[in-house]
N, C-alpha and C positions, 0 to 999 in steps of 0.2 A: 708534217705527217697527216694532219687533218685534211688539208686540201686534197691530197692524193687518195685518201681513203673514203672521206665522207662528203666533202664539198662537191666532188665531181658526181656523186650519186644524186645529190640535190639538183645539179645542173642537168644531168641526163633526164631526170624526171621532168624538170621544167621544160626541156626541149619537146617532150611528148605533150605536156599539158597545153603548151602554146602552139602546138602543131607547126612548129618550125618558123613561127613569126618572129623575125630577128628583132624588131622593135620591142615587142612584149618580152622577149627573152632578155634583152639588155635592161629593160626596165625592172624586171623581177629578179635578176641574177643575184644581187647581193642577199636578198631575202632567202633564196634557195640555198645559197651557200651557208647562211647563218643557221638554217634549220638543219642542214646536214652536220654542221659543227656541233650543234646542240646535242643531237642524238649520239654523235661519236663521244663527246665529253661525258655524257651519261654512261656510256659503255666503259669509258676509262674509269669512272668512279666505281662502277661495279667490281672492277678488278684491281683497284689501286693498291691494295695491300699485297696481293700475290705478285703483281707486276713489279712492285718495288722490292719486296723481300726475296723473291725467287729469281727474278730476271734483272734486278737493279735498274729498272726503268721507271721514269716519271714523265708523264705527259703534261704536267702542270708546271710551266716555267715560273721561276721566282717563288717556288713553294718547297720548303724544307720538309719532306715527308717523314724524316726522323723525329721531328719536333712539330707535328702538325697541330696548330693551335686553332682556336675558334675563329679568329680573324681570318686565317687562311682558308678555312672551310667556308666561311661566309663569302669571301671573295670569289671562290670557285663557283658556289651556288648562284651568286649574283651574275656572274659572267654567263653561266648556262641559261639563267632566266632571261637575260638580255638577248641571247641568241634565239631562244624560243619566241620571244616577243617579236623580234624582227622577222623570224620565219612565219609567224602567224599573220603578220601584216601582209606579207606576200601572198599567203594562202587566200586571204580575203580579196586581194586584188587579182587573183587568177580569173581568166575568162570564165563566164558562167557555165559553159558546157564542160569545163574541166572539174567542176565541183560536184559532189554527190548531191 
């Protein structure tokens, strides 16, 4: 789900930022996807209770939302932090004229 909803947004933005440079695009692709994933997972967290209780949906594999414990919460947060870190590393490596 994340690839189709968020990763592709990161990839589309990257295409604009590198002005179609295929080599730069390929070099930064994973970082762009990680950043899109991080934002999508934060969005999932915002709605986790309603999505689970009202729609019976869970976007966090291997997580029992009926018995969400501190270890599970920590794992989700650490995964999101890792995605943001990888995304930030890509932002730093963007061409200078793509940065503010």
